[in-house]
N, C-alpha and C positions, 0 to 999 in steps of 0.2 A: 668623651668618656662614655662608652657604651655600656652594655648590660653584663659583661663578664669581666672578672678580675684580670684576665689576660689582656684586656684592652686598656688598662690603666698604665700609661707610660711613666717613665722616670720624670719627664717634663710635667706631666699631669700631677704627679705626687708632689713635686716641688712647688708647683703653682698653687695647689690646694693648701699645702703647708704654709706658704706665704700668706694666702688669703685668710687663714685662721690664726695669724700671728704666732706661728710655731707652737700652738697649743698642743699639737699632737706630733709624735714622731712619725717618720715615714712608714714604719712597720704598723703603727696604729692606724694610719690613713689607709693602708692596704686592707686592714681588718674592717675598718668602717666601710670601705667600698664594697667588700664582700657582703656585709650586712645590708647596705643600701640596695644592692642588687637583689638580695632575698626579698626585701620589702617591695621593690619595684616589680610587682608580679607581671605587669603587662609589658615590661621592657621598654617603656617610653622615655626613660631617662629622668623621670620625675616621680616623686612619691606623693600619693594622694592622702587625704585625711583618713579615708577608709583603710588604706594600707597601713598607716600608722596605728590605727586602732586594732590591727591584728597582733600587735605586740601586747601581751597580757599586762605587763607592768605599766605600760602607757595607758591602756584602756581603763585601769582601775585608779589611776591618778586623779585626785579630786579636781585638779586644774586641767585635765585633758581637753575639755572643750575650749577653754581659753587658749591653751597651747596650740590647738589645731588651727586657730586663726593665724598663728605665726608659722605653722609648718606646712599647710596644705599647698602642694604644688612645688615643693623644693627640688632643685636639681642637686647633684652630689656636692658641689662646692658650697651651696647654701646650707645643705644638710650638715656638713662638717662645721661650718661657721656657727650654726645654731648650737651644735653640741659642744663647741669650744668653751662656752661659758662654764661647762661642768668639768673641764680639765683641771687637774691640780696645777698646771702651768699657766692657767688663765690668771690675769691680774684681777685685783679686787674691782678695779674700774670696769672691766669686761663683765664681771659677775653682776655688778650693780646695774649696768646698762641692760642686761638681760632681765633682771627683776623689774626694772622700770617698764620695759616693754610688756611684761606680763600684766602689770597694773594698768598701763595706758592702753586699754583695749581698743579705743577708737583712733589711736595713733596721732593725737593732736599735740603731743608733747607736754600734756598736763594731766596730773592725776588728781581727781576730785575725791571728796569724802565718799561719795557713792561708789567710785571705782574701787577704793580700798575696802569698803563694806562688801562689795560683790565678791572680791577675792577672799575675804574673811569668811563669808557665807559658803563659798565654794570649798574652803578648807575645813570648816567646822560643821557645816549644816546648822541645824538648830541645837545640836548637842551642847554647844558652849553655854547656852542659857541654863540648862539643868546642872551641868558640872560646875560652872562658875558659882551658881547659887550655893551649892553644897560646900565648896571651898571657902566662900565668903563667910558662911555661917561657922565653919570650923575655926577659921582664923580670926573671927570677929572683926572682919574688915567691912568696908562699905559694900552693900549688895549691888552688883551689876546684874541687871535682869536680862540684858540682851547684848548682841554684838555692837550695836550703836553706842551704848554706854561705854563698853570696853574700848572701842576705837576712839571715842571722844577723849577719854582719859589718857590714852597713849599719846594722842596728838598733843594734848595740853602739856604733858610732861616733856614733849620734844619741842615745845615752843610754838605750836601751830593750833589752829582751831578748825571747826567743821567747814568753815567757808574758805579755808586755805586751798589754793591750787598749787600742788607740789610739782616742781619741775625736776629735771635730772640733777641739778646742783643740790637740791634739797635731799634727794635720795643719797647722794654722795656724802653730804653733811651728816645724815642720820646713820648710814650704814658703813661709811668709809673706815671707821676705826673699830668696827664690830668684830673683827676676826672671822668674817664671813667665810663659810665653807660650803661649797656646792661641788661635789666631786662624784664622778662615776669612773669605774675602771673599764678600760677598753681591752677586752681579751685579745691577746696576740698569740697566733698559732706558732 
């Protein structure tokens, strides 16, 4: 699979489609290949973290640095597999597996309290402390002064504690019936 869309054969398209569990149509795969080739500025068949950061929507994502660990050096087939979690045709299981990988930054198959706290900080910064305090005062609810307290409370409500090591099955248990939606539209010419 070279650097131009004309080099993507029907066999390649079908192979990629199978690799991503049919999350994308053949037409969407061709569009993704064109985008991949635009990102692969040096034509090496892999997209670097720096090339991903050239996408403005990705660069401003609060999880971009965490996602870069998952993305750096992907070939086209891996690129499509990565994006398949965002397809409306992806299963809830595929979406949960993706989320788990985002939280499991060291790839050891376990998510610690600190892993979850790191993601929460990435998503909210310190903004949650000020906003949460205001909401707590208005609603006359317990005052959570920081992300640790919020996360501790959420874990307790789900039947876990700060010392719990969450594995994939825990994520499935927690998110499996949540009506999880993670979708992007792939423009097709």
